[in-house]
N, C-alpha and C positions, 0 to 999 in steps of 0.2 A: 503494500500497500504507499508508502513511504516512497520507495523511489519516483514511483507510481506520479505520487502525487507531484512528487518536485520536477519534474518532467513536464508538467500542466495536464495532466490526465482527472480527472474526476471518478475520484474512487469510493467503494463503499466495499463494507463486510458484514457479511450475516453469517451470525451467528446460532446453527439451525438448534443446537440442544439448548437454549435458552427458548423455544417457543414453547406456547404453554400447548400444544397440539402435540409435541414429540414425546411418543413412548405410551401415546393412545394410540387412537384406529389409524392403523398407520397409512390410508387410502387417504383419510382428511388430512394428516401430516404432509405426505407428499404434498396432493394439491394445495394446500394453504402454502407451502413453501415455494414451490415454482410459482406460483401467484404474486408472492409476496417480492419476488424475486422481478418478474415482469413486469410490476407495477412501477418497476423503477426506468423503465426502458432503455436497458445497458445494450451495447452494442457489441458488447464480448461480457459471456461470464467462466470465468474458471474456474473449478473444484478441486480441491486439497484432499489428494484419498489416504488414507491408511486403511488396514485389510478391514478393524472394524465399520466403516463407513463407506465401504469401497462400492457395495451393491446398490445402498442409500444415492452414493452419487453420477453411479451411473444412471438410476431410475431418476432421477433430476434430471439429470442431461437430455434423457429418452422425452421428456414431458415439454421441456424448453424448446426444443429442435419441434415436438410435434405444436406445437401452439404457435415460434416462432421463428421458422426455418431459416430466416436472414440474421437473426442471431449468431457470432462466433461462438464457439464452445472449446475451451482449454481446460484438460485435465492435469496435473503434475500430484508432487510426493512421492513418499516414499515406494505406496502401492504401485503405484502406475509408471516409476522410474525401472520396476524389474518386471514390468508385462505390459511395453509397451507397442510394441508391434503385435502382438497378441490382442490386445485391445483394440487397437486400431482396427483389425480384421474381425475382429467377434460385436466391432461396437459402431458400425456405419456413420451413426450420429455424430461422433468426434470429429471436430476437427484438427486438433494440434493439438500434440501431447511431448509438455516437458522436461528433459529428465534430470535429474541431478539437482544441485541446490536451483533456485528460485530467484534469487538475489539480482542476481548479472546478468539473467535472462528476460525478465520480465520490463523492462523498458524498451531493447533491439524489439522484442516481440511484438507491445504494444505500439511502437512504431510502424512496422511494415504492414499490422493487421488494420490498425484504423487509420495511420496517416497516409499511407504508401511509401515511404519513406526509409530507404533500404530493402534486403529481398531476405523472405524466408530462408533462401539458400544458404544464406552467411550466419546462419546462426547454427554453432555448434548443438550437438546434442538433441535438436529437435525432429519430432518428428510429426507431417504432414499432410494433409491430400493435395494432389494437382490430379485434378479431372478424379477417374477413377484409379489412379493408381498413388500406395503408400508411399511416400519418399522418406529418405533417414538423411540427414547431414553428419554424417562421421563427427569425432573427435569431442570432446567438450572444454566450454566453458573455463577459466581458468577459476580455483576456487576462490570464495569472497573474503575480503580483509576482515574478520572480525570485530577489527576496531575499530571500524568505520559506520559499524552497523546501528543503523539505531534503535535503542530501545525497544523490547516488545512494547503493545500500545497497551497501558495501563487497565484501558477500557475492557481490554477483551479479557483480563485475568483478577480484576477487581470482584469479587463476591457483591451479588446485588445489595447485599444488607451491610453497609460499610462498617456496622459491629462489627459483623466477626474476621476482623480485622484484628481485635485488639484480645480475641479468644489464644488459648495454647496450640490450638490446633490448624488456626492459618499458617502457611508458610509463603510468600511471595517469593512466586519463580523468579532466581536470573537466572539471564541467559550466560553459561558460563562456558561455554566453547560446543566442541561437535568432534564426531570422530573417535572411533576405536581403532588401535593396531592390533588389536586380534583377529582372531579367523575360525571362531567356535563353528563346528559343522550346521548349527541348528537357526546361526541367527543371520541374518541381513543386511548389520548397522554396518560393517566395516565395508561391504558394496555399496551402499548409498554411497556413504560419506569419502570414498576411495580406498580406505585402510588409512587413512591421515589421523591424526591425534591434531586435536588443536584447544588450546584452553586461551580466554583473553586475558590479557596484560593483569596486575593484583592492578596497576590504577584504573583500569576500567571497567573492573568487580567494583572497588570499593566508589568509584563514581555513581554507581548504578545504586551501590546497596545508599547511599547519601540521598539521593534523588529521592527512592520511595520513603528515607525515613522522614527528610524534607517537610516532603508534600503531603503524605497521608498518618506520619508517623509507625508506619511498619516498622518495627524492630525483630521479626523473625522470618527468616529466607530460606528458599529451597537453592541450591547453587544447580543448577538444572543442567544434566554433562553424562554423561551415560559410564565413564569413565573420572572421576574427576580426578581421582589422586596419582594417575599414570604420571604426569610431570609432578616429583614429589619436591622438587627444587620451584616449582613456580606457586604451590600449594602451599610450601614453607612461608613463600615470599604474602603471601596473601593472609596467612594468618600473621606475622610480623605488621603486616598495614593496619591491619584491625586493631591489635594491639597496640601500636604505635597514635592511634588516632584516636584512641577509647571509646571505641565503637561498642555498646552495650547492646548487641544483639546476640538472638541465637540461631545456629540456620540447619541443616541438614544436607545430606548429598548421599550418593551412585557412586560404589566405587568396587574395582577387583581385591577380594582380600589378602590377595599376591603381590601386592601396591598400597598396602600402607606396612606400617613401622611402630613399635610400640612408641617411640620416641615421635614420630607424627603426628599419632592418635592424641598423643599429650600435648602436642602445638594447638592441634586442632580445639579439643575441649576446652582448652586455655585462650582460645580464639571466640568461644560461643558454640561450637560445634553439639547437639544433644540427641541427634539419630543420626546412623548411617545403615543403606542399605548395600545385601553383598549378596550377588547372582555367586551360589555354590554349585549348582543346577544337582549334583548327584555326589552320595555318599560314597558310590564305587570307587576303587581305585583301577581297576582296569577301565572303567565306563570313563572315567577323567580323558584319559589318553583316548578313547575309542571318537568323541565328543572335539577331542582338541580343545577342551578347558584347559588340564595339566595343571589343577591344583592339586598341593599339598597338601593332604586334607588332614592329617594331621598339626602341621600349620598352622592350619585354618582353624582347626577348632580352638588351636590354643588364644588366635590374635581374637576369638569371638570372648572365649572365657573374660580376654584383658579388657576390651572392653565392654563388657558387662560388668565387671569388678570395676570401672569408670562409671560408671550411671551412666554410660552412654547407649541409648534405648537403641539397638539392632534387629535389625528387619533382613529376613533370610530368603530367597528366593532358591527354589528346586525344581525338576521335571521328573516325569516318569514317563515310560513307556517307549523309550528308545527301539530302533530297530533292534538294535544289535543286543538291549540290554538281556540280562537271562532274569529269572527269580533271585539267584544268589546276592545280583548286583541291588536290584529293585528291593530286597531285604535289608542290605547295606546303606539303601537311601533313606527308605525308613526310622531302622535302625539309629542314623544318624538326627535322624529331621527330631524326634522324639527326645535323644538326648539333649539337641540343644532349647527344644521345650522344657527339658527339667532344668536347667541352668538358670533360665529365667528371660531367655531372649523372647521379644514383645510381640513379631509377630513371625510367624511363615507361611510360604505359600505353596501352593502342592499344582503342578500346572501341566496338564495332558500334552504331549509332546504333539506339537502340530506343522506342518511343514508348510512353511512360509517361502514365497520366489526368491529366486536368487541366492540360495542357500547351498550347501556342498550335498544337506541331508535332504534335501528336495531334488534336486538332480539326477540322486545316484538311484532314488524310489519312487521319482515318478511313476514311470510306466505300470507297479505294481496299485499305487494307487488308485483304493473303489469309491464310490460313493454309497454309503450304505446309511440310510435314513436311520438303523436301529440304535447309531453310533451315535446318542444324543448327548453326549458331553462336550462335543467339537460346534454345537450350535448354540448351546444353552444362553441364553440370556442376550442373544443379537436381534437385536431390532429387526423387525422387516424380515426376518429370513425365512417366512413361511411364504410371505407375498411374493419374495423373488426368487423361491427354492428351483424355478425350471431352468432361469438364467443361470443359477451357480452350479447345479447337478449339470450343465450342456457346456458351460465352458471351464475345464478342469485346468486349465494355464493360468489361468484368469483368479479362482478361488482355489487353489492347493489345500490350504489350508483347513476347509471343511472335508478333505478327502480321507479316507480310512488307507493305513495299512493295517492291514488282516492279517494279525499273529498270534498266537494263543495266550500269548501274558500279555501285551493288548487288550486282549475281549476280554479277560476275567479280569482284570487290575483297572478298568477305567474309572471306575467310580473310587479312587483309593483314597482321592481329596476326601471323603469323607469323613471317614478314620483320623485323619487329621486336625480336620475342622473340630471336628470332636476334643480329640485330644490340646488343640491350640488355646480350648476354649478354658477346659475342666484341667490342666496337667496334670495338678498335684494329686485328683482324682482318679482318673484314668490311668497313672503307672501305677496305682496299685494293681489293676486287671491285668495291664502289660506284665507283671510280673510274672505272671503263671505260666506264659508261653514261651519263659527260658533263651529269651533271643530269637525266636521263631515268630518276627512280626506279622508274615505275610501270613501266617495261622491267625494270629488275633484279627487280623482286617476280615479273611474268611470266616470265620467265625461270629465278628459284628456284623457282618454283610447278612449272614445266614439266618441269624438268631433277630434280627430285625428288617426282614422282608416288607415286612407288610408298612413298617415305617419308611422304607428308604427306595423300595419299587414304584416310584409313584414320580410327577414329575420331579425334577432336579429342584427347583426353588420348596416345589413343598418340602423335598427329602431333607433340604437344609434346613427348612423352617425347622422339621419335627427334630433334626440336630437337636438345637439351640435351644427348645422348647423341652424338650423332654429328653437328654443326655443321660440323668438317673435312669429313668426305665430302661431305656437301652443298655446301659451296664448291669443291672440286674438281670434282664434278658440274657446274657451273656453268664451270668455266675451261676444264675439258674440251675446250669449244665455242667459244675464244674465239681467233682467229689474229694474235697480235701478236709482235711481235719478245722481248718480255720477258714472255713467258709463263710461264717459268722458274724467272724471279725470283722473279715474283709468288708460284706455287706455293709454293716455298723458303721467302718470308715468310709465309704461309700454315701452313705446316707450323711452325714456329718459333717463330710468335705464339700457336698453338694451346698448346702446347709449355708455353712461359711460363704462360700461364691455370692451365694444370693443373700442373703442379706448383707456382707460387704458392699457388695455391687447395687444393693439398693438406694433411690435417688429421696427414700423417705425414711423415716424412724421406723424400726422394722425389730419386734423382739421373740423369739423360739425356744423354747423351753422343750426338751424330749430328751427318751432315754436312748442310751445306744451298743448295741452289744458288742464292745472290745473295752477294755482296761484304759482308762485313760494313761496313767504312768509310763506304761509299753508307749505310748505315741510320744509322751516328752521326753524319752531316752533314748526313741529311734531306736526302739529295739525292731529285728527283719519280724516280717509278717505271722510266719511262722512258726516265732516263738512267742507268741501274745497268750499272756495267761488269761482263761477264763475269766470271763467278769463282764459286768454293766457300769455303762457313765452314763452320770442326768446331768446335761451342758444346757446353760444358756448362753445362745446366740443372740448378741442385740447391735443395733446401732441407735446412739440416742443422743440430737443433738449432732448427728453428722457423725460420730465418736463410733466407730465399731470397735467389739470388745468379746472375749468369751468368759465364762463364769462356770468352774465345776459345780456343781451341787454337790454332788455326793457319790460313790464307787463303792459297786454293790459285788462284794468279790466273792466270786465262788458262783455266780447264778448266770445261769443262762435262757 
C-alpha cells in the first residue's frame, strides 16, 4: 500500500476477517465481500494468499471477474508463489501472479497495468496472460532493503477495542526481519525467502518500538520472525539497545532451540523477554535427521529446562504423521512432549503432518497423495471448505495440504493431538494415569481413544469440547479397566487434582469440601503411587477473595 500510494495510486486495503459475516453463512460472506470490493470501483484487485485462505481468495476472484470482467485480478503471497503456473492453468480468471516479495514489484506492476508505463515483460518473476498464452518472466527482483520498509500499518494490527493494548495478553507485532537459512523437509519458508536470513538493524527495531510506545503507550511486543535468534550478535545488540535506552518493555519471539545459549537467554530476559516459541517437531533422534531439522534433543531439553528456571514462558511445537515415521519414533515424540509438560512448559502444539507446496516432503510423496474425505483432521476448522470442496478435490497441485498420504501409522494415530490436548490442560492429573503404561505412550493413546469413543468419535470441535469439559470422566473411563492394588488411590488423586484445577482457575470464589480415597501424607511426601498407604482424606479446596488455598480437614487412616 505504502509504495503504491507514494507513486500516486489510490489504494485501499480490506481485511475480510473483520467483516461481520465472516465465519457465518459462507455464501452470504462471499457475496458481501465481493460487493464491498466492487463498490470501490477498482481497476485492479490484488489478493494476498496463504494456504488457509487460498480457496476463499480464489472464489472471491472468480466472483469479481464474473460481475466485472474488466477488473484486473492479481494474486500473490507465499501460497501462489509456490503454485503460480498451476494456478494460472486452473483458474483462467486470474490475470497476473506475482511471486516472492511484493515491495519491489508492486509499483512497476501497477504502472504497467494501469498507466501503460513499462512492460509486463520487464518484471522478473511475474506470471501473466498474453491472449491464451501463459507467460513467465525468468529471474527475480532483488530482495527488498528491510531498513527502508515502512512500518506495518497499525490500523491493520491494533485490536478494535484499544483497551486490549493494556492487557498482559496483547503483544504488538514488530516486523523484525524475514527468512530462514535452514531446509527442513516439511517447510516452505526457506523456498519463499530464497533461503536468506535477514534481521533488521537494532536501530530500526528500537525506532519501531518507540513509535508504538509513544503513540499508543504499548509496552508489550512480538518480534515477528520465523528464526529471530539465528544472528545472535544482532540479537545481543538489540538487547543492549533496549537496556541502554531503559525501555520498560516485555516481548516474545520465535527461535530455533539450537540458536540460543544460556548467556543469550539471560541477556534477552534482562531486556524484557517473557516468552519464547520453539519448534522441536519430533522427539525421535532418527526423525530429526529424516526431516533435516537436526536438533540435538538432549541439548534442547536442557535449554528448555533453563528457560523455565528463568521463569520464561515456553511454547513448543511438534508434528506427527511424517511418512517415514514408525511407532517407536512417534512414541519418543509423545514421551518428550509429556515430559516437557510435566516440567511446566506453558503450551505445546501437536500438528498432523500436512503437505505444503514446494517442500521436499511434498515433492517426494506428491504422486502418492490421495483425497480422502474420511481424514477429517486435515480440513478441521477451515472456513468455506465444504463449499469449495469440489475445487479443492480437483486441484491437488494447488491444495496438497488437504490430501492424505495413506499409511497405517497416519491412519491409526491421526487424532493423537486429542491426548495432548487433555494432557496439556491437566498435566498433574493425567501424569498419574500415564505412569500406568510404563513408557508405552501409544498404548496410553489407544486406551484413551477406545475407552472414550462415544465422546471422541464425533465432530472434531465437539470432541475437543468434550475433552475440555469432561476430562475427569475420560480418565476414569481408562482406570476402570485397570486392575492394580492402588487403583482406588489413583482415582482419588484424579478427582482431587481435577477439583484443584477447577477451583484454582475459577473466576469466582468457590469452595469444595470432599473426602478422597488417598492418604494426603503420601502426596505431601511425594511417595510413589504404588506405595500409598490405605486411607482417605477430607480436604477443603477453595478460592476466597481471589486467593486459592487447600486445607486438610481430617485423615482417616486405614479406611477404604
